[in-house]
C-alpha positions, 0 to 999 in steps of 0.5 A: 500500500502507498505510504500516503495511504497508511498514514491516511488510515491511522488518522482515521483511526484516530478521528474514529477513537476520538468520536467512540470515547464520547458514546452514551451508555445507551448506544446514543451520541447526544453528547450535549443535551442541548444539541439533539441533531449531532449524530447524523454522520456517525453511522457512516463514519463507524461502519466504513471504519470497521466499528459495526457493532458501535454503528448498529447500536447507535442505530438501534437507539434511533430506531427505538426513539425515532424522534429524529425528523423532529431532532433534525428540525426539517434539515434535508442535508443532515438527514441524507448523511443519516440515510446513507449511514443506515442504508449502507448497513442494511438498517431499513428500519430507519433509512426507509422512512427517512428517505421517504420524508427527504423525497417528499421535499423535492420540488418540481424543478428537481432541487431541494432546500437545506431545510424543508421550510426554506424558500431557496434550493441549494446544492449542498441538499439536492446533490447529496439527496441525489446520492442517496437516491441512488443508494435508495434505487430511485434513479428518477429522483437522482436524475431530477436532482442531477437535472437541477445541479447541471443548471449551475454550470452556466454561470452569469458573473465571471469568477463566481459560482452561484449555488442556489436557485429559487423554489422553481429552479431560477438561479439566485444571484446578487441581482435578485437578492442581496444575500444570494450565496456563491463561491468566490473563485479569486478567494480561499476558503469558499464552500467547495462542496457546493461544487464537489457534491454536484461533481459527485453525483455526476460521476454516480450517475454515469456508474449507475447508467453508463450514459455519456452525458452524466460524464460530460457533466462531471468533466465540466464540474470538474472544470469549475473545481480547478478553477477555485483558489489554490486551497480547492483541495486542501481546505476544510470544505474540500472533503466532499470534492475529494470523494468526487475526485476518487470517483473520477478517477475511477471513471476517467483515469484523470491523474489530476483528480487522483492527485486532488484527492491525495492533496485533501488527504495530506492536508488533513494529515497536517491539520489533525488535532492530537486528539483526532478531530478537526477545526479550522481556525476560522471555525467556532472552537466548540466540541461540535466542530471537532466532532463533526469533522472527526465523523466526515474526514475519517469517512472521506479518509476510508474512502480514499484509501478504498478507491485509490488503494484499489486502483493502485 
């Protein structure tokens, strides 16, 4: 195995051990009673890192309580994380009801809001639900998500990537709303996941269907990712792009995508805190940040190890 991948595995293990120390006696992961939505990534993180018993115990607690939809306040994005972790383990007692609720939030234009009550649709939620729909076996729903995402490829302003639309699918720019959100291609520390997740969805759809159009769209999102600032694969917001890069490398053999994934892994090695978590200096210095990053980054590290290790 490439020594870099071995080091990635050691970092992932530290991140998992950090999380496991915070489990409750009943198998739950509500480590802070004031926060009821801090367990959405753990099933995925623990299972992909070989902690199946701990993950099942957590899911059993979720299933017995099943207040999860209320806990998450209509957070489509976080519930997609929970769905994927449970569904990959065959815990359909949680994944099916959660996914049925998620799919009810999809709008006619194919997009989804971050929170169910939002008046805008967003790439973060739409693309991640699209990936979830593929796991769920609902190809039409995934393709509707992807159709919404492809509308983001044609941007009206130089140097900006807007990633929200109105409820009927019209791209939301500053000309329409002063608080319209976008990635500034000239600045570091941007929300790169808003490109990375649609890129990932296109690659997954190409794998699922073999249709060239999805690979063509993936190439275009990869172009946008490369157009971002120099930290596009070396930032706390680059994790989802790293898995998209691995998938793109699988689909195309493009070494630039593989190099992007390795760059993100190297960034994680350089920035992991001794106890196992991560926090960007600009983020709040609170436990939730370290724990959330420990869960997500341990997943991306294991995905990178599996895909690139298998390719090598």
